[in-house]
N, C-alpha and C positions, 0 to 999 in steps of 0.2 A: 611269676613265682617270687615271693619275698626272699631276699637274700638271707635273712636270718632264720628261715625255715630249715632247721637242721635236718629234718627228716627227708627233705628233698635234695640235700647236698649230694653231688655226684663227683666221684674221682674216677678218671679213666687211665688205666695203666696199659701200656703197649706191651704185649707178650711176645708177638712174633710178626714177621713180614714174609710174604710169599708171593712169588711171581710164577705163574703156571700157564698152561694153555688156556685155562678158563679165565685168565685175567689176574689182576693184582688184588691181594687180600691182606688184611691185618687182623690178628687175633687180639682182642682187648679184654681186660677185666674191668667190670663195672661195679663199683662199690658206692652205695648210697648211704646217707647219714643214718637212716633207720636200721642199718646193719645188713641189708640184703646184698648179696654178691652173686654175680653170674659172669660167665665167659661168653663172648660172641665172636663169630668170624664175620667180618664186614668187608664187602667189596669196595675198593677205592680206585680212583682214576690213576693211570700210570704216571702222570705228571707229579702228583703228590707223593706217590710211592717212591719215585726216584729221589725226591728231596729228603724224605725220611731216611732212605737207605744211605744217603751221603753223610748223614750225621752219625752213623754207626762206626765201629761195631758196638753192640750193646751187651755182650756177654758179661755175666757177673754183676750187672747193674739193673736197678729198677728204673723204668722210664715212665714218667707221668706226662700225659698229653694235656696241654691247655685246652680249655673248652671255648676259647675265644680267638677270633681272627681280626686283623686290621688291614686296611687298604694302604698300600705303599704307593703314593703318587709318583715317586721317582722311578720306580720299576714297573709301574702299571700292573701290579698283581697283588693278590691277597698274601698275607703271611701269618704264620702262627708260631707257637713255640712248644718246646718240651723241656723237661727237667730230667737229667741223668743223675742218679743218686746211688751211692753205696755207703758204707759205714763211715767213711772219712771225709766225703765231700759231696757237694751237689753242684751241677753246672746247668745253666739255662742256655739253650741253643735255639736259633730261629731258622725257619724254613719257609720257602714259598709254597703256596697251596692253591688249589682251584676253588672256584665258586661251588662246585659240587661237594667238596670237602667241608666248606663253610656250612652248607645246607645239612650235611650229615651231622655236624656238631650240634646244630640247632635241634635236630631230631633227637639226639641222645640226651640233650638237656631237658626234654619234656618229661614231666612226671610219668611214671610207669602206667598209671591208670588213665592218662589222658591220651586219647587217640590223636594222631597227627593228621592235620588237614592237608599236609604237603605230600607230594608223591614220595613214597617210601623208598629209600635206597635198598640195595640188595643186602639185607641183613638176615642172617640165619642164626637162631639160638642154638647153642651147642650143649648137649649133655655129654660131659667128658667121661668116657669109659676108660678102663685101664688101657694104656697105650701099648700097641703092639711093637715088637722090635723094629718093624719097618717104619712105623710112625715116629718112634724115637729118633731113628736115624734122619728122617726127613726134617724134624724140628731142629735137630742139632745143626743142620746145614742151611737153615733158613736165611742166615745173614750172609752167606757166601755163594748163593746160587748164581750161575751165569744169567745175564739178562739178554733178552732177545735183541736182535739187531735193530729193530724199530726203536728201541729206547735210545740207541746211539744217535740215530738220525734226528729223532724228536728233540733230544737235549741239545745237540749241536746247533740246530736251527734256532732254538730258544735262546741259547747263549749269544748267538750272533745278533739276534733281534734286540736283546737287552743291552748289549754293548753299544749298538748303534743308537739306541734310545738315550743312553747316558749323555751323549753329546748334544742332544736336541732339546732335552727338557730343562728349563730354567728352574733354579731353586726359588722357593718362596719362603717368607717368614710369617709366623703367626703373630698377629697384632692383638693387643689387649682388647681393642675395640671389637674385633671379630669374635672374641670369646665372650663378649658381654651381650650377645644376641638375646633378645627377649625370650626366645623359645627355650633357653636354658633355665629360665627362672620358674618354669612351671613346676609346682610341687609334685614329687613322686616320679619325675622323669629322670631317666638315666643319662648322664652326660656321655655323649659319643666320644670314643677315644680318638685322638688326633695325633698324628705323627708330626712333631715340630721339625722345623728346618734344621735345628741343631742336632737332631737325633735321627739317624738312619740305621736300622738294624742291619747287621752283617748277614744277609740272607745268602746261604750257600746253595748254589744251583748244581744239581747232580749231572754229571756227564759220564759216558761209558766209552772206553777205548777197546779196540778189538783185542781179544785174548785175555782181558782182565775180568776178574770175578767180583770186584768191588767198584762202586761208583765213586769217582773222585770229584771234589768240589772244583768248580770253575771260578777263578778269581773274578770278582766284579768290582769295578772302580766305584768307590764310595766317597762322596764329598767329605772334605776334611771337617771334623767337628771338634769342639773343645773337649779336653780331658778334664774330668772332675779332680780337683786338687784339695785333698783333705786328709786328716788322720782319723782312722777309726779307733775309738777307745772302747775296749772291752770292760764293762763294769763287772765287779766281783759280786755285787749283791749283798755284801756284808754291811753296808751302810747306805744312807741316802746320799745321792750325788747332788751337791749344791753348786760346785764351782770347778774350774779348771786351773791348771798351773799357769803361771805367768807366760805370756807370749801366745796363748791359745784363746780362741773364741768359738762359741757355738750358737747357732740359731735354731730355734725350735718353734713349731707352729701347732697351736692347740685348737680343739673344737671342730675340726673337720670330720669327714670329708665334706666339701662344699663346692659350689660352682666356681670358687676361686682357687681350688687346689691345683688344677692344671696350669693356671697362669703363674702361680708361685713356683711350681716345679720348673716351668719353662725359663723363668728368670734365673733360677739357681743354676740350671744346666748351661744357659747362655753365659753366665758369669764364671762357670767352671768350678762351682762349689756345691756342697750338699748340706742338708739339714734334716733333723728328726721331725716327723709328722705324727702327732698324737691324736688318734681318731676316736670319736665317740661311736659306740656300737649302733645306737639308734639311727645315726645318720647314714650308715653304710648302705641300707636298702635303697636310699634315694640316690646315692652317688657311688655305686660299685665301680664304675669305670674310673673314677678319680683315685680310688684305692689302688687299682691295678696300675694306673698311670704313674703314681708316685713310686711304687715298688719297681716297676719296669725301668725307671730312670735312676735307680740307685739311691732313692731316699728311704731310710729306715722307717718302717711303719710301727707305731707303738699303740698301746692300750690306754685310753683316757676314760675308762669305765663304760658301762652300757648306757647310762642315762644322765651322766654329769651331776649326780647327787653327792651330797656330803656322806662319804662312805663310813666316816667315823661314827655316825649315828646308827649304822646298821648292825644287825647281828652277824655272827661269823658265817652262818649259812647263807644269809642274804648277800654278803660280800663274795662268798665262793661262787654263787650263781651269777652275780653281776660281772665279775671278772671273766669267768669262763664263757659266758654268753658273748661278751665283747670279743674275746679271743677267737671264738669259733666264727663269728661274722667276718673277721679279718682274714683268718688263715685259709679260708676257702678261696680267697682271691689273690693271695700273694704266694711267692715261691718258697718261703721259709717260715719258721715259727716266729711268733711275736715274743720278744724278750724284754721290752721296755714298758714300764708302767708309770704314768704320771697321774697321781690322785687329783681329782677336781679340787680347785681352790688351794691346792698344796696341803690339804688336810689329811694327815696320816697318823695313825697310832700303832702300837705294837701288834694288836690283833690284825689290822689290815696289812701291815708289813709282813707278818708271818704268812698270811694267806697268799699274798703276792709271791712270796718265796716258794710256797708249795706248788704254785702254778708256773714256776721257773721264770718269774718276772722280776726285774730289778727296778727299784724306785729311782726315777729321775726328777729332780726338782729344778730350781733356778736361783740365780742371784742378781739378775738384771730384769726389770719390768718396766718397759716404756708405756704401759697401759694404753696400747694402741686400740683396744676394744672400745674405749670411751673418748679417744682423741677427736676433737672437732676440726683439726686441720693437720695436713702432713707436716707442717713446720714444727708442731709440738713433739711429734715422734722423733724427727731428726734432731731437734734441740736436746732431747734426752741423751741421745748417743754422744753428742758433742760435750755435754755437761758431766758425763760420768766416764771413768776410766774403763775402757772395754776389755783390757787385758785380763784374762782369767774368767771372763763373763760367760754365763749361760743365759741367753736372752729368751724371755717368754714373749712370743708374738702370737697373733691370732689370724684366722683366715677371714680377713675383712678387705673390702675394696680399697680402703685408705692404706692398708699395709701393702697391697699390690702396687700402689702408686709409689710408695717411698722405698720399696725393697732394693731397687737398683742403686739408689743413692746410699742406702745403708751399707750395702756390700762394698761399694767403691770407697766409702770412708774407712771401713775396717781393713780393707786391703791396703789403703794408704798408710795405715798404722803398722804395716808389716806383720800382721798377726796370722797365725796358722789356724785355718778352720778345722773344726773337729765335729764328728758325729759319734753317737753312742750306740753300742750294740750289747 
C-alpha cells in the first residue's frame, strides 16, 4: 500500500481495555483517510494487555496506538508505542508486546476490501446501540478492574527472566558499513527499523500485586545512553528564518528521507545533539521507516515540498495541494504535526509564504551552505566549516554518503567552538 494513498490511511484509537472470564479485549476506533469510521472489539493476549494497562490511567485522554512494532534485542521482545493526548499535551509511551499483537496490527493495516491470507484474530465488528445503565457502569470501570491471579504469576516470571537476561546480553553498536548493505539500495524497498545501541526505549513491564486493582511498572535496568543537548527554538512564522543569535548553531538535512537518514540520526544521537530533517513527500513512500526513525529519536521532521519543484512558478492552488500532500504523507508516520517548511532552492514569494502560513507552516531558510551535495571529497566540506564563522549559522546539508562520512568531524568541530546546538519547531 503506498504511503501517500490517503484513502488507505488508518488511525487506531484505543477506547477501552477489559479483562473478563472470556479473556482480554480492547475496544478500538478505526478511522481511515477516506472518512470511514467504525468501532471494533478485538481479543488480545494477556501479556500485551498487561503492558497497555500499566501505561494508564487513560481517563479524559485520547489514546492513539502506533501501527508498528520493533524488535528489542536487549530485552528479546517486540515493543510498540502509543500517544496519550489531551488539549494541552501529548506523550509517547512504549510497551512490550507479543508476536500475536504484531500480527493483529498487520491485519488492521490491510485495506478493508482486501481479504487477509493470515489466520484472522478474534475480531468482532460492533454496532453500538444505546448503552444500558449496566454497560455504562462496566465501561467506567474498565481501567480499574481487578486482574486474575494468573496475571501476577505470569508477569513476575517475565520480570525475573528479563532481569536475568540484562546481565547476559552484550551491547552492540550499529556500524555505517552494516547499514550500507546492498539490499537497502533496491528502489521501493522500505528500510527496516533498527534500534541503535545508543537508544533503548523505556519499556515498562506490568506486574500485579495481591489486593491491588492497577498494574504497576516493574523497573528494568536500561543501559546508559547519551542525552540530547540542544535548545528548541519556537518560530513565530512572522518572517523567514535565516540565522541564529551569536553562540548558537543549527544543522539541517534536506532531500530525504533516504537510505542515509538512519545513519545520520544515529550519529546525531551518539554525539548527543539534534537537527531538523526536511523531507520530500515523494520520497516518503520509499522510506517510511526512516521518517518514523527520525521522529522517534527526537529529530524534528519538516516539509520540503511534495516534489522538490520551484514552487514560486506554481499557482496558489498547485502550492496548496503540494504542501498539503507532503504534510499528509509525513503526519501519518510521526507523532505530531508538521510545522516547519523549507522551500526547494530557497525560492519563496509572498503567495507561497501565505499558503505556508495557512497550513500552519513556518518558513526555515539558511545562511551557511557547504554545498555537500556536489563536493567531491570530504575535505572540501570540512574546509568550509573551518573557513567560515559558525556562530549564528544555520547549515544546509543533504542526505548524502559523503555527508555521513564527515558529520562526526563537523559536530566535534562545532562543539570545540563552544556553540549551543539548536533545532526549530
